[in-house]
KOLLOLO-743667 format. One record per residue: residue in one letter; residue number from 1; x, y, z of N, C-alpha, C, O in turn; chain. Coordinates in Angstrom, 2 decimals. Each point is the difference from the previous one (the first is absolute). Example, Ala and Ser with C-alpha at 12.3 -4.5 7.8 and 13.67 -1.06 7.14 Angstrom:
+----+-----+---------+---------+---------+---------+---------+---------+---------+---------+---------+---------+---------+---------+----+
| aa |   i |      nX |      nY |      nZ |     caX |     caY |     caZ |      cX |      cY |      cZ |      oX |      oY |      oZ | ch |
+----+-----+---------+---------+---------+---------+---------+---------+---------+---------+---------+---------+---------+---------+----+
|  A |   1 |   13.19 |   -5.69 |    7.80 |   -0.89 |    1.19 |    0.00 |    0.90 |    1.20 |    0.00 |    1.04 |   -0.02 |    0.66 |  A |
|  S |   2 |   -1.39 |    1.07 |   -1.38 |    0.82 |    1.19 |    0.06 |   -0.77 |    1.09 |    0.73 |    0.51 |    1.11 |    0.17 |  A |
+----+-----+---------+---------+---------+---------+---------+---------+---------+---------+---------+---------+---------+---------+----+
# end
This chain:
+----+-----+---------+---------+---------+---------+---------+---------+---------+---------+---------+---------+---------+---------+----+
| aa |   i |      nX |      nY |      nZ |     caX |     caY |     caZ |      cX |      cY |      cZ |      oX |      oY |      oZ | ch |
+----+-----+---------+---------+---------+---------+---------+---------+---------+---------+---------+---------+---------+---------+----+
|  M |   1 |  103.63 |   32.68 |   81.16 |    0.61 |   -0.31 |    1.27 |    0.70 |    1.24 |    0.54 |    0.82 |    0.61 |   -0.69 |  A |
|  N |   2 |   -1.15 |   -0.23 |    1.90 |    0.58 |    1.18 |    0.61 |    1.23 |   -0.42 |    0.81 |   -0.13 |   -0.64 |    1.04 |  A |
|  E |   3 |    1.29 |    1.00 |   -1.52 |    1.23 |   -0.37 |    0.69 |    0.62 |    1.23 |    0.63 |    1.02 |    0.51 |   -0.45 |  A |
|  K |   4 |   -1.66 |   -0.03 |    1.51 |    0.45 |    1.18 |    0.71 |    0.71 |   -0.43 |    1.29 |   -0.52 |   -0.82 |    0.76 |  A |
|  T |   5 |    1.69 |    1.37 |   -0.55 |    0.73 |   -0.28 |    1.23 |   -0.76 |    0.59 |    1.18 |   -0.47 |    1.14 |   -0.06 |  A |
|  M |   6 |    0.34 |   -1.92 |    1.12 |   -0.62 |    0.53 |    1.21 |    0.94 |    1.04 |    0.61 |    1.22 |   -0.16 |   -0.02 |  A |
|  T |   7 |   -1.79 |    1.22 |    0.54 |    0.81 |    1.01 |    0.68 |    0.38 |   -0.49 |    1.39 |   -0.59 |   -0.95 |    0.52 |  A |
|  K |   8 |    1.56 |    1.60 |    0.06 |    0.42 |   -0.33 |    1.36 |   -1.19 |    0.11 |    0.96 |   -0.18 |   -0.85 |    0.87 |  A |
|  D |   9 |   -0.62 |    1.89 |   -1.03 |   -1.17 |    0.18 |    0.87 |   -1.04 |   -1.09 |   -0.21 |   -0.62 |   -0.46 |    0.96 |  A |
|  E |  10 |    0.43 |    0.03 |   -2.19 |   -0.95 |   -1.09 |   -0.27 |    0.47 |   -1.31 |    0.64 |   -0.80 |   -0.76 |    0.54 |  A |
|  I |  11 |    2.10 |    0.51 |   -0.61 |    0.55 |   -1.20 |    0.62 |   -0.17 |    0.08 |    1.52 |   -0.39 |   -0.97 |    0.64 |  A |
|  K |  12 |    0.67 |    2.13 |   -0.09 |   -0.14 |    0.19 |    1.45 |   -1.44 |   -0.22 |    0.43 |   -0.25 |   -0.65 |    1.02 |  A |
|  L |  13 |   -0.71 |    1.17 |   -1.78 |   -1.41 |   -0.20 |    0.33 |   -0.40 |   -1.47 |   -0.11 |   -0.78 |   -0.50 |    0.81 |  A |
|  A |  14 |    1.33 |   -0.19 |   -1.81 |   -0.29 |   -1.43 |   -0.16 |    0.56 |   -0.78 |    1.19 |   -0.64 |   -0.95 |    0.47 |  A |
|  L |  15 |    1.81 |    1.33 |    0.02 |    0.56 |   -0.65 |    1.18 |   -0.88 |    0.26 |    1.22 |   -0.30 |   -0.93 |    0.76 |  A |
|  I |  16 |   -0.11 |    2.17 |   -0.57 |   -0.85 |    0.37 |    1.13 |   -1.31 |   -0.80 |   -0.04 |   -0.50 |   -0.45 |    1.03 |  A |
|  A |  17 |   -0.05 |    0.28 |   -2.23 |   -1.24 |   -0.77 |   -0.15 |    0.18 |   -1.45 |    0.44 |   -0.97 |   -0.66 |    0.38 |  A |
|  K |  18 |    2.19 |    0.16 |   -0.43 |    0.31 |   -1.37 |    0.44 |    0.49 |   -0.01 |    1.45 |    0.38 |   -1.05 |    0.53 |  A |
|  G |  19 |   -0.41 |    2.21 |    0.12 |    0.43 |    0.08 |    1.38 |    1.50 |    0.01 |    0.18 |    0.52 |   -0.37 |    1.05 |  A |
|  L |  20 |    0.19 |    0.80 |   -2.09 |    1.46 |    0.01 |    0.02 |    0.55 |    1.41 |   -0.18 |   -0.68 |    0.90 |   -0.49 |  A |
|  R |  21 |    1.93 |   -0.75 |    0.91 |    0.71 |    1.26 |   -0.19 |    1.32 |   -0.30 |   -0.68 |    0.47 |   -1.14 |    0.04 |  A |
|  P |  22 |    0.15 |    2.15 |   -0.65 |    1.31 |   -0.23 |   -0.62 |    1.01 |   -0.62 |    0.95 |    0.83 |   -0.80 |   -0.42 |  A |
|  V |  23 |   -0.88 |    1.16 |    1.70 |    0.94 |   -0.57 |    0.96 |   -0.22 |   -1.51 |    0.14 |    0.96 |   -0.74 |    0.25 |  A |
|  D |  24 |   -2.20 |    0.27 |   -0.41 |   -0.27 |   -1.44 |    0.04 |    0.65 |   -0.71 |   -1.18 |    0.55 |   -1.09 |    0.14 |  A |
|  I |  25 |   -0.61 |    1.73 |   -1.31 |    0.64 |   -0.56 |   -1.19 |    1.51 |   -0.04 |    0.22 |    0.66 |   -0.98 |   -0.37 |  A |
|  A |  26 |   -0.12 |    2.03 |    0.96 |    1.44 |    0.06 |    0.27 |    0.43 |   -1.16 |    0.89 |    1.04 |   -0.62 |   -0.23 |  A |
|  R |  27 |   -1.82 |    0.34 |    1.26 |    0.33 |   -1.11 |    0.91 |    0.00 |   -1.33 |   -0.74 |    0.93 |   -0.80 |    0.15 |  A |
|  V |  28 |   -1.97 |    0.56 |   -0.94 |   -0.10 |   -1.26 |   -0.74 |    1.14 |   -0.14 |   -1.00 |    0.59 |   -1.08 |   -0.14 |  A |
|  A |  29 |   -0.28 |    2.17 |   -0.56 |    1.03 |   -0.04 |   -1.05 |    1.42 |    0.10 |    0.56 |    0.97 |   -0.26 |   -0.72 |  A |
|  G |  30 |   -0.85 |    0.64 |    1.98 |    1.33 |    0.13 |    0.60 |    0.77 |    1.21 |   -0.52 |    1.22 |   -0.04 |   -0.14 |  A |
|  V |  31 |   -1.96 |    1.11 |   -0.14 |    0.62 |    1.24 |   -0.49 |   -0.49 |    1.16 |    0.85 |   -0.87 |   -0.16 |    0.86 |  A |
|  S |  32 |    1.42 |    1.34 |   -1.10 |   -0.43 |    1.19 |    0.74 |   -1.33 |    0.51 |   -0.55 |   -0.39 |   -0.30 |   -1.13 |  A |
|  R |  33 |   -0.29 |    1.07 |    1.97 |   -1.25 |    0.60 |   -0.43 |    0.25 |    0.97 |   -1.16 |   -0.84 |    0.13 |   -0.89 |  A |
|  S |  34 |    1.99 |    0.53 |    0.91 |    0.29 |    0.93 |   -1.09 |    0.20 |   -0.75 |   -1.32 |   -0.35 |    0.52 |   -1.06 |  A |
|  M |  35 |    0.89 |   -1.73 |    1.11 |    0.14 |   -0.80 |   -1.21 |   -1.39 |   -0.34 |   -0.56 |   -0.22 |    0.07 |   -1.21 |  A |
|  V |  36 |   -0.70 |   -0.42 |    2.08 |   -1.37 |   -0.29 |   -0.43 |   -0.60 |    1.24 |   -0.65 |   -0.66 |   -0.10 |   -1.04 |  A |
|  S |  37 |    0.89 |    1.25 |    1.63 |   -0.50 |    1.26 |   -0.56 |    0.55 |    0.24 |   -1.40 |   -0.73 |    0.41 |   -0.90 |  A |
|  H |  38 |    2.02 |   -0.66 |    0.72 |    0.62 |    0.18 |   -1.31 |   -0.60 |   -0.97 |   -1.03 |   -0.27 |    0.38 |   -1.14 |  A |
|  V |  39 |    0.08 |   -1.61 |    1.55 |   -0.57 |   -1.00 |   -0.91 |   -1.43 |    0.39 |   -0.36 |   -0.39 |   -0.10 |   -1.16 |  A |
|  M |  40 |   -0.39 |    0.53 |    2.14 |   -1.39 |    0.40 |   -0.27 |   -0.04 |    1.18 |   -0.98 |   -0.94 |    0.13 |   -0.78 |  A |
|  A |  41 |    1.95 |    0.72 |    0.82 |    0.07 |    1.16 |   -0.89 |    0.49 |   -0.35 |   -1.40 |    0.06 |    0.87 |   -0.87 |  A |
|  G |  42 |    0.27 |   -2.14 |    0.66 |    0.40 |   -0.43 |   -1.34 |    1.49 |   -0.13 |   -0.22 |    0.43 |   -0.33 |   -1.10 |  A |
|  R |  43 |    0.35 |    0.57 |    2.13 |    1.44 |   -0.18 |   -0.12 |    0.34 |   -1.47 |    0.23 |   -0.83 |   -0.76 |    0.51 |  A |
|  Y |  44 |    2.00 |    0.37 |   -0.87 |    0.49 |   -1.38 |    0.18 |   -0.92 |   -1.02 |   -0.67 |   -0.60 |   -0.83 |    0.68 |  A |
|  P |  45 |    0.48 |    0.89 |   -2.01 |   -0.94 |   -0.87 |   -0.72 |    0.27 |   -1.49 |    0.14 |   -0.90 |   -0.79 |   -0.26 |  A |
|  N |  46 |    2.09 |    0.39 |    0.64 |    0.28 |   -1.43 |    0.14 |   -0.02 |   -0.47 |    1.45 |    0.41 |   -1.12 |    0.30 |  A |
|  S |  47 |   -0.88 |    1.97 |    0.59 |    0.01 |   -0.35 |    1.41 |   -1.04 |   -1.07 |    0.33 |   -1.14 |    0.08 |   -0.45 |  A |
|  P |  48 |    1.54 |   -1.09 |    1.21 |   -0.96 |   -1.02 |    0.43 |   -1.07 |    0.56 |    0.95 |   -1.00 |   -0.66 |    0.26 |  A |
|  V |  49 |    1.22 |    1.86 |    0.25 |   -1.00 |    0.65 |    0.85 |   -1.29 |    0.22 |   -0.79 |   -1.09 |   -0.02 |    0.58 |  A |
|  R |  50 |    1.20 |    0.21 |   -1.87 |   -1.20 |    0.16 |   -0.83 |   -0.91 |   -1.21 |    0.12 |   -1.22 |    0.14 |    0.08 |  A |
|  D |  51 |    1.81 |   -1.32 |   -0.07 |   -0.80 |   -1.22 |    0.12 |   -0.67 |   -0.09 |    1.37 |   -1.15 |   -0.45 |    0.10 |  A |
|  V |  52 |    1.84 |    0.86 |    0.93 |   -0.57 |   -0.02 |    1.35 |   -1.21 |    0.94 |    0.06 |   -1.03 |   -0.36 |    0.56 |  A |
|  I |  53 |    1.17 |    1.54 |   -1.14 |   -1.11 |    0.96 |   -0.03 |   -1.17 |   -0.59 |   -0.80 |   -1.15 |    0.07 |    0.45 |  A |
|  A |  54 |    1.43 |   -0.63 |   -1.60 |   -1.06 |   -0.56 |   -0.86 |   -0.76 |   -1.10 |    0.73 |   -1.23 |   -0.03 |   -0.03 |  A |
|  I |  55 |    1.95 |   -0.86 |    0.68 |   -0.66 |   -1.08 |    0.75 |   -0.87 |    0.58 |    1.11 |   -1.12 |   -0.47 |    0.23 |  A |
|  A |  56 |    1.63 |    1.47 |    0.45 |   -0.73 |    0.61 |    1.12 |   -1.32 |    0.61 |   -0.44 |   -0.99 |   -0.06 |    0.73 |  A |
|  I |  57 |    0.97 |    0.67 |   -1.93 |   -1.25 |    0.64 |   -0.44 |   -0.76 |   -0.86 |   -1.01 |   -0.97 |    0.44 |   -0.62 |  A |
|  R |  58 |    1.44 |   -1.69 |    0.47 |   -0.67 |   -0.99 |   -0.84 |   -0.16 |    0.45 |   -1.46 |   -1.07 |   -0.11 |   -0.60 |  A |
|  K |  59 |    2.18 |    0.60 |    0.08 |    0.08 |    0.35 |   -1.42 |    1.28 |   -0.60 |   -0.54 |    0.90 |   -0.36 |    0.76 |  A |
|  S |  60 |   -0.82 |    0.26 |   -2.07 |    1.27 |   -0.44 |   -0.59 |    0.92 |    1.22 |   -0.10 |   -0.45 |    1.14 |   -0.08 |  A |
|  T |  61 |    1.74 |   -1.40 |    0.08 |    0.96 |    1.09 |   -0.11 |   -0.25 |    0.84 |   -1.26 |    0.04 |    1.23 |    0.08 |  A |
|  P |  62 |   -0.29 |   -1.85 |   -1.27 |   -0.27 |    0.82 |   -1.19 |   -1.30 |    0.81 |    0.07 |   -0.15 |    0.99 |   -0.71 |  A |
|  E |  63 |   -0.79 |   -1.40 |    1.57 |   -1.21 |    0.82 |    0.18 |    0.33 |    1.31 |    0.71 |   -0.65 |    1.01 |   -0.23 |  A |
|  I |  64 |    1.65 |   -1.04 |    1.08 |    0.39 |    1.20 |    0.75 |    0.98 |    0.84 |   -0.80 |   -0.13 |    1.22 |   -0.10 |  A |
|  W |  65 |    1.13 |   -1.91 |   -0.48 |    1.04 |    0.66 |   -0.79 |    0.05 |   -0.69 |   -1.37 |    0.81 |   -0.91 |   -0.20 |  A |
|  P |  66 |   -1.65 |    1.33 |   -0.74 |    0.01 |   -0.64 |   -1.32 |    1.37 |    0.11 |   -0.67 |    0.68 |    1.02 |    0.14 |  A |
|  P |  67 |   -0.29 |   -2.06 |   -0.86 |    1.29 |    0.09 |   -0.70 |   -0.03 |    1.10 |   -1.05 |   -1.03 |    0.26 |   -0.63 |  A |
|  K |  68 |    2.16 |    0.37 |    0.47 |    0.10 |    1.04 |   -1.03 |    0.40 |   -0.65 |   -1.30 |    0.84 |   -0.91 |   -0.02 |  A |
|  C |  69 |   -1.43 |    1.36 |   -1.06 |    0.31 |   -0.58 |   -1.32 |    1.31 |    0.49 |   -0.52 |    0.41 |   -0.38 |   -1.09 |  A |
+----+-----+---------+---------+---------+---------+---------+---------+---------+---------+---------+---------+---------+---------+----+
# end
């Protein structure tokens, strides 16, 4: 099983493939675009924004950010 964290650019491309932009995620989550950028980069591991991103690109949160052992 390959448990590799998606990079910020990979997440951004996955959003674009769904016709979305980080600003769209920010609107849905009620946060700033910069907060979305930080979450996509792997910061704020407990942020609910991660779930919003995962739902948007139709992946589970652990598929994007695998838990660390």
